N, C-alpha and C positions, 0 to 999 in steps of 0.2 A: 226649476232646472230642466234642461232639455236632455232626456235620456230615452233609451230604448231603440229597438230595431223594428222596422215595419216594411212590409212588401206591398207595393201598389204598382199599377200599370198606367202609363200615359194613355190618354184617349187620342182619337184621330186629330184633334186640334192642338195637341201638345199640352193639355191640362193634366194636372196631377192632384190627387186627393191629399190634403194635409191631414195626417192622423190626428184625431181629436185630442189625444193626450199632449201632442206637441202644439196644437193650435192654441191651447190655453196660454202657453208661455211665449210663443212667437208673436202672437197678436194677429189682428185681422189684416194689417199691413206690415210688410217686412221687406228687407232688401235681399236680393238674390244676386250672386256674382260667381265668377269662376273661382274654383277652389284649388287646393293643392292635391297632388296624387291622382288627378283625373276625375275629380268629382266637382259638384257645385256646393257653395256655402250659402246658407240662409241665416241672416241675422235679424233679431228683433230691432225695432227702431232705436231702442236705447243702446243695445249692443253695437249696432252699426255706428251710432254717434261716437261711442267710445273708440271703436276701431278707426273711424275716420280721423279722430283727433290724433291718434298715434301716427297715422299716415301723414297728417299735416306737419307733425313735428320732425319728420325725417328731413335731413339736409338735401336741398335741391342740387347741391354741388356734388353729391355722391351718386355715381351711375347706378349702383345697386338699389339705392333708395328710389330713384326715378323709375327704374324697371319694375320694382315691387309695387309702387303706387299705381303705375300704368296698368299692370296686370289685374289688380283688384278693382280699380275704378272704371276702366274702359268698358267692361261688360256689365257693370252693376245696373240693376233695374229695380224699381219698387214694384212689388207684387201685392195683390189684394185677393183675399180669400172670398169666393162667392158664396151664395146661400147653400150650395151643395157641398161646401167644404173643399172646393177645388181652386187651384191657381194656375195661371198660364206661365209656362216656361218659354221664353222667347227662343226662336229658332237658333240664334247665334249661341245661346247657352246650351241648348240641347246638343248642338254639334260639338261644342267644346268638351262636353262630358260624355259624348257618344251615347246619348240617351235615345233609344228607339222605342221600346215598349215597356219591358219589365224593369222596375227600379227597386232599390233598397233605400229607405230613408232612415237615417240614424241621428239620434240626439247625442251630442258630445259636449254637454255642459252649457256653453255660451252660444252655441250655434248648432245648426242642423247641416248635415251633409247628405247630398242626394247623389246616388251612385247608379250606374247601369248595373243590373243584378249580376250579370256574368263577371263584370270587372270587379265588383265587390267580392264575389266568391273567390276569385283568383287572388285579389289583394289580401283578403283576410286569411286565406290559407297559406300564402307564400310569405307574408310580411309580419304576421302577428304571432309571435312565439311567447307563450306564457313564461317560459324560462328566461328569455331575453328581457321581458317586461319586469320580472321579479328582480333580475340582476341590476337593472337600470333604476329601479325605484329608489335605491339608496342615493345614487348620484343626483336624482331629482329632489331629494329631501323628503321623500314620502315614507 
């Protein structure tokens, strides 16, 4: 399972270190794409296959389905971790997530999210309320 929060910096070439604890579960090759809420999503090959199957099952006749599929597939790229534990984030994805230098990498179960550090700090302080989460747990069946 992909869990935890890690802070790393992009190097001058746009490479980022994949935390060792996440590397074990994400694999040496994984898929990176635009995510929701202004971050990037990284999926192991297996999880990407599962996600891609769900996208394929969406009806082409539905505009929302087409937009959703385009959003995730248009920027998707396969990444490979090098011997130093780094991977390259293509420029289009760095721009999409406003990644310049300092990042936060979080494991959220089936995927990794990569955030600009400042954006994550703002998001997590403004949008994550323990009280709201507790209230919604029942609605989610937890």
